[in-house]
C-alpha positions in Angstrom: -26.8 -23.0 54.5 -24.0 -25.1 52.9 -21.2 -22.5 52.0 -20.9 -24.0 48.5 -24.7 -23.3 47.7 -23.8 -19.9 49.0 -20.8 -19.5 46.6 -22.7 -20.6 44.2 -25.5 -18.4 44.5 -23.2 -15.7 44.3 -20.9 -16.7 42.0 -23.8 -17.9 39.4 -25.0 -15.1 37.9 -22.1 -13.3 37.0 -20.9 -16.4 35.1 -23.9 -17.4 33.2 -24.1 -13.5 32.1 -20.9 -14.1 30.8 -21.6 -17.3 29.1 -24.5 -16.1 27.4 -23.2 -12.7 26.2 -20.9 -14.5 23.9 -24.1 -17.3 22.9 -24.9 -15.7 19.6 -21.3 -14.0 18.8 -21.4 -14.7 14.8 -25.6 -14.3 15.1 -27.8 -11.5 14.8 -24.6 -9.1 16.6 -21.5 -10.5 14.9 -18.3 -9.7 17.7 -16.7 -7.1 14.8 -19.9 -4.5 14.7 -18.4 -2.3 17.4 -14.8 -0.8 17.5 -15.2 1.6 19.8 -14.2 -0.1 23.0 -15.5 1.6 26.1 -12.3 1.5 28.3 -10.3 2.6 25.1 -12.5 5.3 24.1 -13.7 6.7 27.6 -11.6 9.9 27.4 -13.2 11.0 24.5 -17.0 10.7 25.8 -17.3 14.3 26.7 -16.2 15.6 23.0 -19.4 16.6 21.0 -17.2 16.7 17.4 -18.8 13.7 15.6 -15.7 11.5 14.6 -15.1 9.7 11.4 -16.4 6.9 10.8 -14.6 4.4 8.2 -15.9 1.0 6.7 -14.4 -1.8 5.1 -15.5 -0.2 1.5 -13.8 3.3 2.8 -10.4 2.6 3.4 -9.4 2.4 -0.7 -10.6 6.2 -1.6 -9.1 7.9 1.9 -5.8 5.9 0.8 -6.2 7.1 -2.9 -6.4 11.0 -1.4 -4.5 11.2 1.7 -1.6 8.8 1.7 1.6 10.6 1.1 3.6 7.6 -0.7 0.8 7.5 -3.7 0.8 11.3 -4.0 4.6 11.1 -4.7 4.2 8.1 -7.2 1.8 10.5 -9.3 3.6 13.3 -9.6 6.6 10.9 -11.0 3.7 9.7 -13.8 3.5 13.9 -14.4 7.4 14.0 -14.4 7.1 10.6 -17.0 4.3 12.8 -19.5 6.3 15.7 -19.4 10.0 13.8 -20.8 8.1 12.2 -23.4 6.9 15.2 -24.5 10.4 16.6 -24.6 11.9 13.5 -26.5 8.6 14.0 -28.9 9.9 17.6 -29.6 13.3 15.9 -31.2 10.9 15.4 -34.6 10.2 19.6 -35.0 13.1 21.9 -36.3 14.9 24.2 -33.2 15.2 27.8 -34.3 17.8 29.8 -32.0 18.4 33.5 -32.4 21.8 34.9 -31.2 23.4 38.2 -31.3 27.1 39.9 -30.3 26.3 43.1 -31.8 23.4 44.4 -29.3 25.0 46.7 -30.0 28.6 46.6 -30.2 31.3 49.3 -30.4 34.5 49.3 -32.0 37.4 51.7 -31.9 41.4 51.3 -32.2 44.2 52.7 -34.1 47.1 50.9 -36.1 50.5 52.6 -36.7 52.2 51.1 -39.5 55.9 52.7 -40.4 55.7 52.1 -44.1 52.1 53.0 -44.8 49.7 55.4 -43.3 48.2 55.0 -40.2 44.5 53.6 -39.7 41.8 53.9 -37.2 38.9 52.1 -36.3 35.3 53.8 -35.3 32.4 51.8 -35.8 28.9 51.5 -34.3 27.4 48.0 -35.5 23.5 46.2 -34.8 23.2 42.6 -35.8 21.3 39.6 -35.4 21.4 35.7 -36.6 18.6 33.1 -36.6 19.5 29.4 -37.4 17.2 26.9 -37.9 18.2 23.1 -37.4 16.2 20.1 -37.9 17.7 16.6 -37.8 16.6 14.7 -41.0 18.2 11.4 -39.8 18.3 10.7 -36.2 18.8 7.2 -35.4 18.4 7.6 -31.6 14.9 9.2 -31.9 12.0 7.1 -31.7 14.2 4.9 -29.6 14.1 7.5 -27.0 10.7 8.2 -27.2 9.6 4.3 -27.2 12.2 4.4 -24.0 10.1 7.4 -22.4 7.0 6.0 -22.7 7.8 3.0 -21.5 9.4 4.7 -18.6 5.8 6.2 -18.2 4.1 2.4 -18.4 6.3 1.6 -15.5 5.5 4.5 -13.0 1.5 3.7 -13.4 2.7 0.4 -12.7 4.2 1.1 -9.8 2.0 3.3 -8.6 -0.5 0.7 -8.8 1.5 -1.8 -7.4 2.2 0.3 -4.4 -1.8 1.6 -4.2 -2.8 -2.3 -4.0 0.1 -2.9 -1.2 -0.9 0.1 0.7 -4.3 -1.2 0.6 -3.7 -4.6 1.7 -1.9 -2.9 4.4 -4.6 -0.8 5.6 -6.9 -3.9 5.3 -5.0 -5.8 7.2 -4.6 -3.2 10.1 -8.2 -2.6 9.9 -9.3 -6.3 10.4 -6.4 -6.6 13.4 -7.8 -3.4 15.0 -11.2 -5.0 14.9 -10.1 -7.9 16.2 -8.3 -6.5 19.4 -11.1 -4.1 19.8 -13.3 -7.0 20.8 -10.8 -8.9 22.3 -11.0 -5.8 24.8 -14.6 -6.6 25.3 -13.3 -10.3 26.1 -10.6 -9.2 28.4 -12.7 -6.8 30.0 -15.2 -9.4 30.7 -12.9 -11.3 32.2 -11.3 -8.9 34.4 -15.0 -8.5 35.9 -15.4 -12.4 36.8 -11.6 -12.2 38.3 -12.8 -9.5 40.4 -16.3 -11.1 41.3 -14.3 -13.9 42.1 -11.3 -12.4 44.3 -14.2 -10.2 46.5 -15.9 -13.8 47.1 -13.1 -15.3 47.9 -11.9 -13.0 50.2 -15.3 -12.9 51.8 -15.3 -16.4 52.3 -11.8 -16.6 54.2 -13.1 -13.8 56.4 -15.8 -16.0 57.3 -13.7 -19.1 57.8 -15.1 -21.0 55.4 -12.6 -20.6 52.7 -8.6 -21.0 53.0 -6.1 -18.5 52.3 -4.7 -20.3 48.8 -8.0 -19.6 47.2 -7.7 -16.1 47.8 -4.3 -15.9 46.5 -5.3 -17.7 43.0 -8.1 -15.2 42.4 -6.1 -12.2 43.2 -3.4 -13.9 40.8 -5.8 -14.3 38.1 -6.9 -10.7 38.9 -3.4 -9.4 38.3 -3.1 -11.6 35.3 -6.8 -10.4 33.6 -5.6 -6.6 34.6 -2.4 -7.2 32.4 -3.8 -8.9 29.4 -6.4 -6.2 29.3 -3.8 -3.6 29.4 -1.7 -5.0 26.6 -4.7 -5.6 24.1 -5.6 -1.8 24.9 -2.2 -0.8 24.0 -1.6 -3.4 20.7 -5.1 -1.6 19.7 -3.7 1.8 20.2 -0.7 1.0 18.3 -3.0 -0.5 15.3 -5.2 2.6 15.2 -1.9 4.7 15.0 -0.7 2.5 12.4 -3.8 2.3 10.5 -4.0 6.9 10.7 -0.6 7.0 9.6 -1.5 4.8 6.3 -4.3 7.2 5.8 -2.6 10.4 6.9 -5.5 10.7 9.3 -5.1 14.2 11.5 -8.7 13.4 12.7 -10.7 11.0 15.5 -12.2 8.2 13.9 -14.0 5.5 14.5 -13.4 1.4 12.6 -17.1 0.1 12.0 -17.5 -3.4 10.8 -20.0 -5.0 8.3 -23.5 -5.1 9.9 -24.5 -8.6 8.4 -21.8 -10.7 8.5 -18.0 -11.0 10.1 -16.6 -12.3 7.1 -15.9 -10.4 3.3 -15.9 -12.6 1.2 -15.2 -16.2 0.3 -12.6 -17.1 -2.7 -14.3 -18.6 -5.5 -11.0 -19.4 -8.2 -9.0 -22.6 -8.6 -5.1 -22.3 -8.0 -4.6 -22.8 -11.8 -6.8 -20.1 -12.3 -5.9 -18.0 -9.4 -1.7 -18.6 -11.0 -2.7 -17.2 -14.5 -4.8 -14.4 -13.2 -1.4 -13.6 -10.6 0.9 -14.0 -13.8 -1.2 -11.6 -16.1 -2.2 -8.8 -13.8 1.0 -9.0 -11.3 2.6 -5.2 -11.8 5.9 -6.0 -10.6 6.0 -8.6 -13.0 5.2 -6.0 -15.9 7.6 -3.6 -14.4 10.3 -6.2 -14.5 9.6 -7.1 -18.3 9.6 -3.4 -19.1 12.8 -3.1 -17.5 14.1 -5.5 -19.9 12.8 -4.4 -23.1 13.9 -1.1 -22.2 17.7 -2.1 -21.2 17.7 -3.4 -25.0 16.7 -0.1 -26.4 19.5 1.6 -24.6 21.5 -0.8 -26.3 20.7 0.1 -29.3 20.7 3.8 -28.6 24.1 3.5 -27.6 24.9 1.8 -30.9 23.4 4.6 -32.7 25.9 6.8 -31.7 28.0 5.0 -34.8 25.7 5.7 -37.1 25.3 8.9 -39.5 23.7 11.7 -38.3 22.1 14.2 -41.2 21.0 18.0 -40.1 19.3 20.3 -42.5 20.2 24.0 -41.5 19.4 27.7 -42.6 21.2 30.8 -41.1 19.6 34.0 -41.4 21.9 37.3 -41.1 21.1 40.7 -41.2 23.2 43.8 -39.4 23.9 47.5 -40.1 26.9 50.1 -38.6 27.7 53.6 -38.4 31.5 54.4 -38.8 34.5 52.4 -40.6 37.2 50.8 -39.9 40.6 50.4 -41.1 40.7 53.9 -42.5 42.7 56.7 -42.1 40.1 59.2 -40.7 36.8 56.7 -40.1 33.5 58.6 -40.8 30.9 57.8 -38.6 27.9 59.4 -40.7 29.3 56.5 -43.2 26.3 53.5 -43.3 26.5 50.2 -44.3 24.0 47.4 -44.2 24.0 43.6 -44.7 22.1 41.0 -44.3 23.0 37.0 -45.6 21.2 33.6 -45.5 23.3 30.3 -45.7 21.2 26.9 -46.5 22.8 23.4 -46.2 23.0 20.1 -44.8 25.6 19.2 -42.1 27.0 15.4 -42.0 28.3 13.5 -39.3 29.8 10.2 -38.9 32.0 8.7 -35.7 34.9 6.6 -37.5 37.0 5.6 -34.6 36.3 6.1 -30.9 39.2 3.5 -29.2 36.2 0.6 -28.7 34.3 3.1 -26.1 31.0 2.5 -27.5 31.5 -1.2 -28.4 32.3 -1.9 -24.4 29.5 0.3 -23.0 27.2 -1.5 -25.8 28.4 -4.7 -24.2 27.8 -3.6 -20.5 24.5 -2.9 -21.5 23.7 -6.3 -22.8 25.3 -8.1 -20.1 22.9 -6.4 -17.8 20.1 -8.3 -19.7 21.1 -11.4 -17.8 20.6 -9.6 -14.0 16.8 -8.2 -15.6 16.0 -11.6 -16.5 17.4 -13.2 -13.3 14.8 -10.6 -11.1 11.8 -11.8 -13.5 12.3 -15.2 -13.1 12.7 -14.8 -9.4 9.6 -12.5 -8.9 7.8 -15.2 -11.1 8.8 -17.8 -8.1 8.1 -15.6 -5.2 4.7 -15.1 -7.1 3.7 -18.7 -7.6 5.1 -19.7 -3.9 3.0 -17.0 -1.9 0.0 -17.9 -4.0 0.6 -21.4 -3.2 1.2 -20.8 0.2 -1.9 -18.4 0.4 -3.8 -21.4 -0.5 -2.7 -23.5 2.2 -3.0 -21.2 4.7 -6.6 -20.6 3.6 -7.6 -24.3 3.3 -6.4 -24.4 6.9 -8.1 -21.2 8.0 -11.6 -22.6 6.9 -10.9 -25.4 9.4 -9.3 -23.3 12.0 -12.7 -21.5 12.2 -14.6 -24.3 12.3 -12.4 -26.1 15.6 -12.0 -22.7 17.4 -16.2 -22.2 17.1 -16.4 -25.8 18.3 -14.2 -24.8 21.0 -15.9 -21.9 22.2 -19.0 -24.0 22.2 -17.5 -26.2 24.0 -15.6 -23.9 26.6 -19.2 -22.5 27.3 -20.8 -26.0 27.9 -17.7 -27.1 30.3 -18.4 -23.7 31.9 -22.0 -24.2 32.4 -21.6 -28.2 33.7 -19.1 -27.0 36.1 -21.5 -24.4 37.8 -23.7 -27.3 38.5 -21.0 -29.5 39.8 -20.6 -26.5 42.0 -24.1 -26.6 42.9 -23.9 -30.2 43.3 -20.5 -30.0 45.6 -18.8 -32.1 43.3 -16.0 -29.6 42.3 -14.1 -26.4 43.6 -13.9 -22.6 42.7 -10.7 -23.1 41.2 -12.0 -25.2 38.4 -14.4 -22.5 37.7 -11.9 -19.9 37.5 -9.7 -22.6 35.0 -12.7 -23.0 32.8 -13.3 -19.3 33.0 -9.7 -19.0 31.6 -10.1 -21.6 28.7 -13.4 -19.6 27.7 -11.3 -16.2 27.1 -9.0 -18.1 25.4 -11.2 -19.9 23.5 -13.2 -16.4 22.5 -9.8 -14.9 21.6 -8.9 -18.0 18.8 -12.3 -17.8 17.2 -12.0 -13.8 17.1 -8.6 -14.3 15.6 -9.1 -17.1 13.2 -12.2 -14.3 11.5 -9.5 -11.8 11.2 -7.0 -14.0 9.5 -9.4 -15.5 6.9 -10.5 -11.9 6.2 -6.5 -11.0 5.6 -6.5 -14.0 3.7 -9.0 -13.3 1.0 -7.8 -9.6 0.9 -3.9 -11.1 0.0 -5.5 -13.2 -2.6 -7.3 -10.3 -4.1 -3.9 -8.5 -3.9 -1.9 -11.4 -5.7 -4.4 -12.2 -8.3 -6.5 -8.9 -9.0 -9.7 -10.8 -8.7 -12.5 -10.2 -6.5 -13.9 -13.3 -5.6 -17.4 -13.3 -3.8 -18.6 -11.2 -1.3 -20.1 -12.6 1.7 -23.4 -11.7 1.4 -23.1 -12.6 -2.4 -23.3 -16.6 -2.2 -25.4 -17.0 -5.8 -22.8 -17.4 -7.9 -20.7 -19.3 -5.4 -18.5 -22.1 -7.1 -18.5 -25.0 -4.6 -15.8 -26.5 -6.6 -13.2 -24.5 -5.7 -15.1 -23.5 -2.1 -15.5 -25.7 0.9 -18.7 -27.0 1.2 -18.4 -28.2 4.4 -17.2 -24.5 5.3 -20.5 -22.7 3.8 -22.6 -25.1 5.2 -20.9 -24.5 8.9 -21.4 -21.1 8.6 -25.1 -20.8 7.6 -25.4 -23.7 10.0 -24.2 -21.5 13.1 -25.8 -18.0 11.7 -22.0 -16.8 11.6 -23.2 -15.1 8.0 -27.3 -14.5 8.1 -27.0 -11.4 5.4 -30.3 -12.9 3.5 -32.2 -12.7 7.0 -30.6 -9.6 8.1 -31.3 -7.4 4.8 -34.8 -8.8 4.6 -35.5 -7.2 8.0 
């Protein structure tokens, strides 16, 4: 029998199974369905404890409950609430209780050359209560308002960090899913390389092949082994990052949407998105608040030159046994006194050498810095949103092109196998095409992952939800590419309606 036919018979079933494995990559089974890769988790199979399953919709709740940074920001919010109550206390009177006679015992002698000597022997008890109430305090309202804005800022900072951490967790989630599927692709490629190497060695040993084919097959096998190990290592790192951001101390599985590999579509125009981004951005609100707070600090500094009027009332009561400054003190002599003083205090700083004025000028000058920060934040947000729209448009075309390349790579490999059967090509061409198929599969996986990350990023920038992948009834085709939607439905990359009915 012709050696080429023998080679084809041995090699064909394995290659065809590899092609058909991804023939419906995003049909009834999308490539993100499982992230628990066998190679990566094979050391876990003997464990009876059930792993925590984390889906896309679980990320935010776990993040809020577990992340240590968010706990720290919530603590700052509680600190700010206490400071508001502290500043509001300035509206209420202050009552102080003081005493230096609990008790006080005084003894002494006085010798006088020209009069009688005297002695002191006195035991006294006394206490004083003072009530003070600021009637006029120019900085009081400003301090309360400043504390309230500080609370607003801490709330905005918490929400901003929650959004950013959520986006970071989403990004890791999608990248881990992609790497998990890339491991499956790398494993299949390695299996094909092992088979090709065995087949090349057999042919060489039987004298129908040559040493060059063995060396090429062995080189390809080693490359595939390295590629698999690197992909597994990258997945482990992503899982570690995911565990860190969610503060997970248990083993877990990342599971995908069984209906669609896409989380949704962006359904808003650039103008609508920019308007919402500028309106909802927590960073912008923090910068605006900082500018307003700085102006109030300037007013508080000026209030130091305004009068302060204080109502006070002091009541003192004391009793004593004994006498002071007499020849023979009588310890049985008892005296009791009480006094009550009611009055107004007034204070006004007339001259301080220009200290308040210069401190006020320093605070006002900081407004320019804060305005610059605000304008820079607006520019960065606008530019980031504009770039995201460019990337979104490119990535839609990238998904279409990478899917087309994947189909072409499958067809080319199949045709090459037919050519091999007819004796019109060599094993080297088949191996090269198998390598191209692996690259096309990875490109398609990555394009889906990058698209989801872009949708999550746009949501983070604008705080708009967009449309779910399986909820297309309200999809605005004027802002979403008709070509892209038609392509997804035609190639069964999304079959939400069919899947949910079944």
